[in-house]
Each structure stands twice: as C-alpha cells, then as structure tokens.
N, C-alpha and C positions, 0 to 999 in steps of 0.2 A: 752403526749409528746412522750413516747416510741412507742405508736401506730403510731403516725405521722412519726417518724423516720423510722420505719419498712416500712411504705407505700412509703416513698421517696426512700428507698433502693430498694424496689421491682420495682418501676418505673424505677430507674436507671438500674437495672438488665434487665428489659424488653427492654429498649432502646438499651442497648448493645447487647442483644440477637438478636433483629430484625434489627439492623443497620448493616446488612451484605449483601453481594451479594447473589443472589439465589444459590441454590444447583447446578442448571444446569450450571450457569456461572462459578462457582468455579470449577466444574468438567472439563469444557472446558479448563480452565487455567491449571489444573493439567495434562490433556491430552497433552497439548502443552509442558509443562515442561518435562514430561516423554518421549515424542517423540523427544525432542531436547536435550537430555542429560543434563538436568537441573542441576544435581549434579556437573557438570564440568563447568558451566558458570563462568565467571569472578565474577559476582554478582548473587548468587543463591537466590532462594526464600525459606524462612522458612515456609514450608507447614503447620506447626502447629500454625503459627501466623495468625492474621487476614489478609485478602487480602489487606486491606488498607496499610499494612506494607510491601508489596512485592515491590521490586525494579522495577521501570518502569511502574507500573500500576497506571492508573488514574481512579478515581471513581467519579461519579456524581449521587446523589440521590440513592446511593447503587447499581448503575449499572456500569459495566466496560465500560468506554468510550475510553480508550487509553492503548496501549501496546507500549512502547518505550524501545528497548533493543539494541541500536547500539553498535558495537565493544564489544560484550559480550560473544564471543565464543559459540554462539548458534549453535548447530550442529545437523542436522537430518532433518526430514521432518515435514511439517505443517499438523497436523491432520485435517480431515474433520469436526470434532466436533467444530472447531473454529466458525462455523456458528451459534452456540448457544450464541455467544456474540453479541446479536442482537442490542445492543446500541453502539457498537464499532464505533468510529469516526476516530481513528488513529491507524494504524498498521505499526510501524516503526521498521524494523528488518535489516536495512542495515549493511553491512560490518561484516557479520558473516560467518558461514559455512553451511547454509541451502542448502539442496540438494533435489533431487526428483522433482516431478511435483507439480505445483500449484493446490491445490484442487479446483474443480469447486464450492464447497460450499462457498468459499469466496464471490461468486456472490450473496449470500443471505444476506450479511452484507449491507443492503440498506441504512444505516446511515453513511457508511464509507466516509470520506472526504480525507484522506491521506493513500495511499498504497505505501509503500517504502521497497524494498528489493534489493537495489543496492549492488553490490559487494558480491554476494553469488555464489552458484553453482546450481541454479535452472535450471532444464531442462524441456523438453517437450514443449508443446504449451501454448499459452495464452488462457484460457478457454473462450468460447463464453459467458458464464454466467456473465462475468465481465461487460457486457453491461447493467446489472441490477443495477450497482452501480451509479445511476443517481445523487447522491449527491457528487460524487468524484470530487475533485479539483486538487489533485496531484497524478500522476501515475508514479512511479519510479521503473523501472526494469533493469537498466543499468548494464553492466558487469556481465552477467550471461551466461547460455548456452541454451537459449531459441531458439526453431526452429519453423518452420511453418510460417503461415501468421498472419497478424493483423486481428482479427475477425471484420467482418462488423458491428457487434453489438455495437462496441465501438462508433459508430456514435451517440448512445443514451446518451453519456456522455456530455451533453450540459453545465455543470458547470465546465468542465475541464479547468484548467489554465496551468498545466504543464504535458507534455507527454514525458517521457524519457525512451527509450528502447535502448539507445546507447550501442554499443559493445555487440551484441548477434549474433545469426546465423539465424535471421529472413529473410524471403524472400517474394516474391509475390508483390502485389501492396499495396501502402499506401492508405487507404480509403480517397477519395477526400472529403467526408463529414467532415472528421476530420479537413481538412484545412479550412473549411468554418465555424468553430466554432469561434464565435466572442469573446469568453472569453479566448481563448488560448493565453498565453503569452510566454511560453517556449516550444520548440519542439526540441528534440534531438534524432535523428534516424540514425546517421552515424554509420559506421562500422557494417553494415548488408548487405543484398543482395537484397534490394528492386529494382523493375524494373521500377518504374515511378517517381524517385525523381525530375526530371526536371518539369514534368507536375504538380506534387504536389506543387513544389515551386512556380510555376506561379499562381496557384489558391490561394496559401497562400499570395503571394504578392498582389493580387487583393483585398484582405481583409485587409492587414496590411498597405499598402502604404509605405513599407520599401524598403531599398536598399539591393540588394543581391550580394554577391561576390561568384561565383560558383568555389570554390576550393575544396580540398578533404574534409575539414570540414568547409563549409561556415557558415557565421553567418548573421542573419538579425537583424538589430537594428532599432526599430521604436520608436516613441515618448513614447510608452507604455513600453519601455525597453524589448521588446521581444528578445529572443535569440533563433535562429533556426540553428540547425546543420543537414544538409542533405547530405548524401553520394552521390557522383557522380563518374563517371568512371575516371580512372587514366589518361586518355588521354585528359581530358578537362582542 
C-alpha cells in the first residue's frame, strides 16, 4: 500500500513537473516582462509562480497561445524574442504605453490570429514580415505614431477580417489587393496621409455592394455589417 502511494505521488510530481511551458517560451515571456517595466504593471506577474498563474496568459497543451494585457500600464518596447512564442494566437496589448518600433520578428508568429496594439506610442514602419501572418484575422494598430507605407506583403493576409490603422502618420497608397479581400469586414484607415482613398474605396465597393458616404470619416455598411472609414480630402 505504501509503495502504491509513493508511486502515485511520484506520478503526480512528474505531471506537475512536466505540465509547464517550455524554457524557451517562459524566457520569451520574462524578456517581455523585463522590457516593458513589468514590476510597474497594474497587474504584474509573479515570476516565481507557474506561468499558468500569470495574469493575461492563456495556455493550451502547455503552450502559450494568448497574451491579453489591456489597460495594464505596460510601458517599453516589445523584444524580438517574442518570436519564440510560436503557438501564440492572440497578442492583445491595447491602451498601454508601448513605444519603439514593432519588431520584424512578430512576423514569425505564423499562428497569430489577433494582433492588437491600439492606443500606444508605437513608432516606425509596419514591418514587411507581417505579410507572413497568414492566419491573421484582426489587425489593430490605431492611434499610434506609425509612419511609412502599408507593406505590399499584407496582401498575403487572406483571412483578414479587420484592418485598423486609424490615426497614425502613414502615407503612400493603400494596396488595392487589400480591398479585394473577400473576408474583410472592417477597414479603418482615416486620419493618415494615404494618396488613393477614392480609388481604394471604389474597388472596395465593387466587392462589398455597400453604400458609401464620402465624408471626412465615411462609413460603408453592407449586409455583412462592414464598417469602413477612409480619409478623404477636406474639400470633398
């Protein structure tokens, strides 16, 4: 009986020991914590506790599949080692104080479905590597300090349902292939400096069958409840 009890305890110990995220994934989370002033978050992580106990972390089969830290005083830059969270499906960091440039390594998170950094202070350009996020459904980068153009590689995001870069300093042309995405339901690109919003909206209309009101922040409402905000010139 005693031997059986010891065996059961050993099995339980082994289960606890191995039911953890990999060293590589845990280190990527610690890198993120350290790079974003984790000790001063509204809800910090107890690094000596199991990852499953960390606020905003979702695990599936001992893999990190989600980071959700909205309104959490996350301040700093996103480290390139975030690419080691290879099973990540959700990266939701909206309404914090994240600054610096978006690391190109995010483009290696090929299982990512939601990328959201609304309401931060992210600067620089949108990396072309984001075109590798072929499973991405929601792309939220509104109200940041992004500059440059929309990478042509984003035409690869065929699963995209929401594209939101409202209120940045982006310029150049909106890729017409993006307007031809049949899965697109919400597009918010106003308050930027794009040069072809009218042409883009016409292409979009040909695919949505919706009605367009060309005001400063127009909206398109279709039977699929699409919401489109396209910046036009002030004299229109």
